[in-house]
N, C-alpha and C positions, 0 to 999 in steps of 0.2 A: 667356767672359763673367764667370765668377767672378773671374778675375784682374783683369779690367777694373774690376769692382765694388770689389775690395779696394784697387786703386791709386787709384780715385776717392775712396774714403772716407779713405784715408791722406792724400792730397793736400788734401782738404777740411779735415781736422783741423789739418794744418800751416798751411794758409792762414789758418784762423780764429785760431790761436795768434799768428801773425805780425801779422795785422791788429789783433787786440786790443791787442797791445803798441804798435803804431803809433798807434792811437787814444788810448790812455792817455798815451803820450809826447807826442803833438801837443797834447792839451788841457793836460797838465801844463806844457809849455813855452810855452804861450800867454802873451802879455804881460799884466801886471796881477796884482794880488794879491787873492784873494777875501776876505782877512781883513777889509779895510776894509768890505766889504759885510756880512760875517757879524757884526761887532761892532755893527752898527746905525748906521753913519754916522761921520763924522769926529769928532763930539763925544765919542764913546766910545772913541777910539783911545788909551787908556791902556796902559801896558806890561802891567798885570795882565790887562786884557781880552784883549789880543792873545795873551798866553801861554796864557790859558784856552781861547781858540778854537783855537789851533794844537794844543794838547794834545787837545782834544775830537775834532777831525777828523784827528788823526795827521799834521798837515802838516809836522812836523819829522822824521818818519821818512825813511830813505833811499828813493830813488826805487824801487828794486827791491822793497823791503818794501811800499811803498804799492801797487805794481802787483800783487804776489802776493796781498795782502789783498783788493784790488778784484776780481781774477779769481776767487779762491776764493769770495767772496761772490756774484759774478755767476753762477757755476755752480750755486749753490744757490737762485737766484732772487731774491737780495737785491741790488738795484741801488743801494742807498744811499738817503739822504734829501736832498731838494732843499734847497739853500741858500736859495732865494728863497721857496718856498711852505711849507717845513717838512714837507711830506708825503712819503710813500714814493714814490720815482721810479717804481716798477712801477705804482703806482696812477695816477699822472699819465699814464703812457704808455698804460695800458689804457683810460683814459677817453677818450683822443683817437684811439686806433688805429682804431675803427670808421669814423670820418670819412675817414681816410686810405685805408683798405682799400677803402671804397666808391668813392672817387675813382679809385684805381688800377684797380679792377675795371672801372669804367665806361670809363675811358680805354683800357684794354686791349681791351675789346670793340669800341670804335670803331676803334682802330688796326688790329686784326686784320681785321675785316669790310671796312672801307673800303680798307685798304692792299692786302689780297690781291685784292679785287675790281678795284681800279684797275690793279694790276700785271698781273692776268690779262687785263683788257681791252686794255692796251697791248701785251701779247704776241700776242694773237689778232688784234686790229684794228691792223695796222701803218699807217704813213703818218701822216696828220694827227692821228688819235686818239692814236697812240703819242707823237708830238711834243708834243701838248697835255698829256698825262699827265706826261711827263718834265719839261716846263717848269714845270707847276704844282707837282709834288712837289719840284723843286729849289728853287723859291721858298719853299715851306712849310718846308723843312728849314733854310733860311738865315735865317729870321726868329727872333729870340730870344723865349723864352716870355713875358717881361714885356711885350714890344711887342705880341704877339698878344693878351694879356689886355687891354691898354688898348684896342686896336682893337675887340675883341668887345664889351666893356662899353659903349664909346662908341656902337657901332652898334646892338646888339641889346637893350641895357638902357636907355640914356639916350635915344637917338633914336627907336627903334621901340617900346620898352617891352614886348618879347616875353618877356624873361627877367628874373628878380629879380637885384638887384645882390648881395644877401647872404642868409644863412639856409640851413639845411640841409634844410628841408622835412619833411613827415611821411608815412609810408607809402612803399611802393616807388615809386609814380608821382610823388608829391611830391618825393621825394629825387632821382629821375632828372631831374625838371624843374629843380630848384634847382642840381643839379650839372652841368647840360648845358654851360654855358660853361666852367667850370673843367676838365671832362673833355675837351672839345674842345681847349682850350689845351694840356693835357698830352699829348694824343694826336697833335697835328699833326706834330711832328717824327718820332715813331715811325712814324706812318702813311706819311710820305714815304719813310723808309728801307725799310720793309717792302714798299712798292710797287715800289721799285727792285730789291730782292732777288727778289721774286716774278717780275717781268718778266724779269730776267736768267736766272733759273733755268729758266723755261719756254722762253725763246728758245733756250737751250742744248739743251733736249730735242728741239726741232723738227728738228735736224740729225742725230739718231741713226737708225741703220738700222731699228730696230724700229718707229719711227713711220712711216717710208716704207713698210715692209712692210705695216703695218696699213692705211695709206691705199690700198695696191695691192689690198687685198681688197675695196675698195668701202665701207669702214666710214664711217658718217655723221660729218661733221666735229665735231659737238658731242660725240659719244661718243668720238671719237679724242682730243679735248682732255682730257676727263675721265679716260679710262682709261689713256692712254699718255703724255700730256704732263704734266698737272697732278699726277697721282699720283706720277710719278717725280721731280717737282720739289719734293716736299714736305719732303725732308730739310733743305735750307738754310732753307726758310721756317719750319718748326717751330723750328729752332734760333734763328733771329733773333727769332721771337715770344717765346721764353723770355727771351732776353737783354734785349730792349727792355722787357718787362714788369718784369723785375727792376730795370732802370735807372730806371723811373718812380718808384720810391720816393724816390730822390734828387731827382727833378724836382719832387716835391711841395713842396719847400722854397720854390721861387719861386712856384709857382701858389697855394699856400695863403696866402702872404704877400700876393700881388697881389689875391686875392679876399677877404681877411680871414677865412679859414676857420680853425676851431679843430682842427687836426690835429697830427700829430707833426712835420710840416715847420715849421709856425709855432712849435711848442714848441721846436724846435732853434734857430731864429733868436733867439727871446727868451732862451734859455739862454746862447747865445754873447754876446749883448749885456750880460747881467747877470752874466757869469762864473759861472754856475750849473754847475760842473764835473760833478757826478754826473748831471744831466739830459742835458748835451751828450754825455757819454761813453756813456750808455745808448742814446740815440737813434741815435748814429752806429754803435754796435755792432749795434743791431737792423737798421739798413739794410744793413750789411755782411753780417750773417748771412743775411738774406733773399736778398741777391744771390747769395751763394755757394751756398746751398741750391738755389735755382732753377736756377742754371747747372749744378750737379752733377746734378740730376734730368734736365735737358735732355741732358747728356752721356751719361747712362745710357739714356735713351729713344731717342736718335738711331739706334743700331744696330738697334732694333726697327722703325724706319720705313724706313731705308735699308739693305738687305742688303749693299751694297758696303762700308759702314763696318764691318759685322760681319765680313766676309771679311778686310778689311785688318787688323782687330784680332786675328784668329786666326792670323795669320802669325807664325812664330817670329822 
C-alpha cells in the first residue's frame, strides 16, 4: 500500500508538471496578440506603447523563461493580474468558484443517486424495465449539453414557468431551486454513463458462485442483492463516480454559458474571447489540478473498497 501511495504521488506530480507546461504552451501559441488589447485599442498602437506593454508583462522573454516565471508564481499562489479586469486572477477565480462548486456538487448528487438507482433497477428487473433504462440512458448520453439546456429552459421555464431562467437564489433551498435545470443538464450525461456501469457491474456479480450459494441458503432476494451483489459491484461504480465528478468541472463551461451563470466556466469562455491569458491559464490549470487530485484519490481509495485490487497490487 505504501509503494502504491508513493507511485501515485510521483505520477501525480509528473502529470501536473506536464499538463502545466501544455496549458501554458497552448495559450501562449494561441492566435492573436494581447498587446493590442493591453494598450487600450488600435488608437494607442504606437511603438512606444507597444514596447512599454511588452516590457511590463515580460512578453519579449524566451518561452521557457516566461513558463518558469509563471509556474514559480503559481506555486506561491500568485496567478497574475487579469489583462481585461486589472484585478488579481486569484481574486476573480475565488469570487466565482462557489457558484461552480455548487453546480458540480448538485449535479454530482443527481447523477450518483439517479444513475446508481436506474442501473440497479435495470440489473434486478430484467426484461422490459432493463430495455427501457438502457434505451433512455443511451438517448440521454447522446444529446449534447447545449441542446439539453435549450430543451429544459424552453419546457420548464418558458412554457410551464416552474423554474427561473437566471439567478443564483438565496439560501440552500433557493440555490437548489435556481440551479435545478443547470444541474440536471450537467448531470444527464454522467447519469447515463453511471447507470450503464452500475448495471453491467451488478449483472456480472449475478453469475458468481457465492451469489448462487447465498441464494441456496434461502436468503431473501432483497438482502441477497444488497449484501452479495451490490456490495461486490461497488468498486467500478465508485471509480466511475469519481471520474465523472472530476470531469464535470470541464462541463461547466457549456452549462454556465448556456444558462448565463457567473462561474469559472463562463469566466474561461470570456477570457479566451478577450485573449486574457492569465485568467485562461489559471482556470485551465485549476480544472486540470482538480481532475488529477480526484482521480488520484479514487485510485488510492479503490483498493480499500475492492480487496481484489489490493491483492493484485501486492503481487511482486
